Backbone as JSON, one array per atom type, in Angstrom:
{
  "sequence": "MPVVSPCVRKCCLDKKDVCIGCGRTVDEIIRWGDADDKEKWVVLMASKKRNANRKASWA",
  "N": [[-9.7, -16.31, 7.52], [-9.69, -12.91, 7.88], [-8.27, -10.06, 5.74], [-5.5, -8.33, 6.88], [-4.94, -4.25, 6.94], [-1.99, -2.15, 5.08], [-1.65, -0.64, 6.5], [0.17, 2.02, 8.62], [0.05, 4.62, 9.52], [1.54, 6.09, 8.8], [0.62, 8.31, 7.35], [1.68, 9.81, 4.12], [2.2, 11.54, 0.72], [3.8, 10.6, -1.75], [5.38, 11.63, -5.0], [3.9, 9.93, -7.02], [1.37, 9.9, -5.71], [1.21, 7.76, -3.77], [1.24, 6.18, -0.64], [4.15, 6.4, 1.85], [4.52, 5.16, 3.86], [2.78, 2.93, 3.97], [3.04, 2.15, 1.58], [0.86, 1.62, -0.49], [-0.95, 2.46, -3.15], [-3.38, 5.77, -3.47], [-5.94, 5.47, -4.85], [-6.18, 2.89, -4.37], [-6.27, 2.24, -1.38], [-8.92, 4.24, -0.63], [-10.69, 2.1, -1.95], [-10.31, 0.37, -0.45], [-10.97, -0.52, 2.41], [-13.67, -1.56, 0.47], [-12.52, -4.22, -0.43], [-12.38, -7.97, -1.98], [-10.85, -10.47, -0.17], [-9.01, -10.96, -2.32], [-8.27, -8.79, -3.01], [-7.54, -7.66, -1.46], [-5.0, -9.24, -0.73], [-2.73, -8.92, -3.39], [-3.2, -6.36, -3.3], [-1.54, -5.79, -1.01], [0.63, -7.65, -2.0], [1.88, -5.78, -4.28], [1.86, -3.32, -2.62], [4.14, -3.66, -0.92], [6.04, -4.66, -2.91], [6.58, -1.63, -3.6], [7.21, -0.23, -1.84], [9.47, -1.66, -1.15], [11.17, -1.34, -3.78], [11.42, 1.8, -3.32], [12.39, 1.8, -1.23], [15.34, 0.69, -1.5], [16.53, 2.65, -3.78], [16.92, 4.56, -2.53], [19.44, 4.08, -0.7]],
  "CA": [[-9.06, -15.63, 8.35], [-9.76, -11.61, 6.75], [-6.39, -9.79, 5.06], [-5.46, -6.81, 7.76], [-5.2, -3.17, 6.23], [-0.88, -2.57, 5.89], [-1.83, 1.29, 6.74], [0.88, 2.12, 9.76], [-0.44, 5.23, 10.2], [2.34, 7.74, 8.81], [0.65, 8.61, 5.66], [2.06, 10.93, 3.31], [1.87, 11.16, -0.55], [5.03, 11.38, -2.83], [5.03, 12.36, -5.56], [3.15, 8.73, -8.03], [0.14, 9.47, -4.6], [1.52, 6.25, -3.11], [1.31, 6.85, 0.97], [4.82, 6.42, 2.21], [3.79, 4.92, 4.93], [1.96, 1.78, 3.66], [2.79, 2.1, 0.32], [-0.61, 1.64, -1.45], [-2.02, 4.36, -3.72], [-4.57, 6.03, -3.25], [-6.87, 4.4, -4.98], [-5.86, 1.38, -3.25], [-6.71, 3.29, 0.0], [-9.83, 4.41, -1.2], [-11.11, 0.74, -1.96], [-9.87, -0.63, 0.55], [-12.65, -1.4, 2.62], [-14.93, -2.38, 0.13], [-11.93, -4.73, -1.93], [-12.49, -8.78, -1.88], [-9.92, -10.7, 0.07], [-7.69, -11.7, -2.81], [-8.2, -8.36, -4.35], [-6.5, -7.0, -0.42], [-3.52, -9.93, -0.83], [-2.51, -8.63, -4.51], [-2.78, -4.84, -3.0], [-0.41, -5.81, -0.4], [1.39, -7.66, -2.4], [2.24, -4.07, -5.2], [2.26, -2.01, -2.2], [5.49, -4.8, -0.43], [6.58, -4.37, -3.99], [6.87, -0.37, -4.1], [8.67, 0.17, -0.05], [10.61, -2.07, -1.28], [11.78, -0.14, -4.2], [11.46, 2.37, -2.69], [14.38, 1.77, -0.14], [16.39, 0.14, -2.56], [16.98, 3.59, -4.35], [16.78, 5.39, -0.7], [20.79, 2.96, -1.07]],
  "C": [[-9.31, -13.99, 6.9], [-8.03, -10.88, 6.45], [-6.85, -8.01, 6.44], [-4.53, -5.58, 6.41], [-3.39, -3.3, 6.65], [-0.1, -1.07, 6.66], [-1.26, 1.6, 8.29], [1.09, 3.35, 10.32], [1.03, 6.24, 10.18], [2.0, 7.67, 7.08], [0.96, 10.06, 5.51], [2.3, 10.22, 1.88], [2.88, 10.71, -0.92], [4.03, 11.98, -3.49], [3.95, 11.75, -6.93], [1.2, 9.31, -6.75], [0.04, 8.09, -4.09], [1.86, 6.82, -1.62], [2.95, 6.04, 0.75], [4.71, 5.07, 3.45], [3.8, 3.31, 4.5], [2.57, 1.21, 1.95], [1.65, 1.57, -1.12], [-0.69, 2.85, -2.59], [-3.36, 4.79, -3.72], [-6.26, 6.23, -3.3], [-6.6, 3.63, -4.71], [-6.35, 1.55, -1.87], [-7.67, 3.17, 0.16], [-10.68, 3.36, -0.94], [-10.29, -0.44, -1.66], [-10.97, -1.36, 1.26], [-13.62, -2.42, 2.09], [-14.28, -3.93, -0.96], [-11.75, -6.03, -1.15], [-10.81, -9.08, -0.47], [-8.3, -10.89, -1.18], [-7.72, -10.15, -3.8], [-7.2, -8.0, -3.63], [-4.5, -7.64, -0.66], [-2.74, -9.03, -2.16], [-2.35, -6.66, -4.04], [-1.27, -5.04, -2.56], [0.78, -5.98, -1.37], [2.76, -6.66, -3.88], [3.03, -3.14, -3.74], [3.9, -2.75, -1.19], [5.95, -4.55, -1.29], [7.86, -2.9, -4.65], [7.45, 0.43, -2.75], [9.42, -0.94, -0.78], [11.77, -1.28, -2.3], [12.21, 0.86, -3.38], [12.68, 3.29, -1.8], [15.57, 1.33, -0.52], [16.76, 1.66, -3.2], [17.04, 4.37, -3.48], [19.25, 5.12, -0.92], [21.25, 2.96, -1.93]]
}
């Protein structure tokens, strides 16, 4: 089963070049199309953690 992109079409980069929509770095976004499923899962987990940390810092 292919890994689906986490893109939510809210593309805007923060000061660390991380998308505020999906939580991926610019490098991860660029690499996504060439990444294998294992690498995509690693990116998904990292992006979810970034978004959770961002939301926690807003609270």
